[in-house]
Residue, then its C-alpha position, 0 to 999 in steps of 0.5 A: w455892477y461892479q465890485r472893488r477888492v482889496r488885495d496884498l502885494f508882496v514884493y522881494w528881492s533876493n527872497d527878502p521883501v522890499p521896504g513897505s512890502p506888502f503893498l495894498i492894492h485895490v481890484e476892481d472886477s472887469l466883469p459884470p456880477s452877472s458873469m458870477i451866476r452859477t447854474t448848478g442843476g435841474r432839467m432846463l440845463q438837459t439840452d438834449t432832452v425833449h420835455r413834455a407840454g404840462d412839465s414843469i421845467e427846473l433851473d437851479v441858480d447859485t448868485q452867492d459870488a454875484g454880490d448883491g443884485q436883482l435875479a430875474a426871468v421871463a420865457i418866449g414861448p413858441k408863439g412868440d409869447a412871454v410865459p412867466v417863470e417862477i423864481i424861488a428862493n432858497r437858502n444861501r442866495t440860491f434859487t430855483l426857477k420853474l418853467l410851466t410848459s403848456k404848448g409843443g415848440r421851443y421856448l427860450v428862457n432869459v435869466y437876468f441878474n441885474g438886468s444882464h444874462i447870466p451865462n448861458s442865457p437865455f436856455k433853449v428849452r424843447v417841448c413836445n405834445p402828442e396830444a395836439i396831433w391827430a391822424e385821419g383817412p380811410g387807411l384807419m378805417d375797415s376796407f378790403v385787400g388791394d385798398l391802399g390804407d391812405f391817411q394823413v397825421f397833422t402835426r402842426d402844434a406837436g412841437h419837437g419830436t420824431l414821428s413813427v407809424r407802424v402797421n402790424g396785421p397777418k403777415d406781421k410788420f407792413r411796409v409804411d411810405m411816409w412823405k411830407g405834406a403841407d403846414r407839417t403834415v405827414n401823409c402815409r400809405y400802406n398795402p394790406e395785402v391780406p386779410g385779417k386784422y390789422t393795427i396801426n401804431i402812430k406815436w410821437e417821441e414814442e407816446h401814442v397820439k390821439g385814438s392810437p392804437f388804431s384797430i381795423l379789419v381788412r376783408k377778401r373783396p366780394e366776387n360778383g354775386d357774393s353777398 
């Protein structure tokens, strides 16, 4: 796992080489070959990015300076399960690693050379899955003025991301109160003060969740004797 190299050592006295110079010396690397691996590109290096479930996340690896050895990789998924990583051999001892994500959450991608982690391994990959989110409650159905628009958003399997809820109606935007519930549930409430058509936009990482946008009709409550 360590490489030995031969180097010339030049020794001078008053600008003149001493007898026997240059001397041959043997230099042994003090670091394992895995430390010589370079990552040269790929979306896996974009640590601030939240990827989408179903995306293929790539990493370009250059092993030219590490000598002979075996490159291997395995990822740990959001549920602690092993996720395979495809390794594609390119030219000049360079490789492309591909992680295919299927769930929302955090993935840890372990990349090894001769059994040792390469620099910056494991790589952290954040994934969101807006399709795993759903919302329900009376606030997403037709109602009357004065009825509180209550509903819940279930984000347990959504992975990393930010929830946004916006209600538009006859008076443009309406205030939406939001507070956390159990098991990554978000409780939402708005108060439709005037009759008309309302649109509720529910997004995760700027993508609509299932059923969004919701369109509802808020009517004036019938008075006694009205049909």
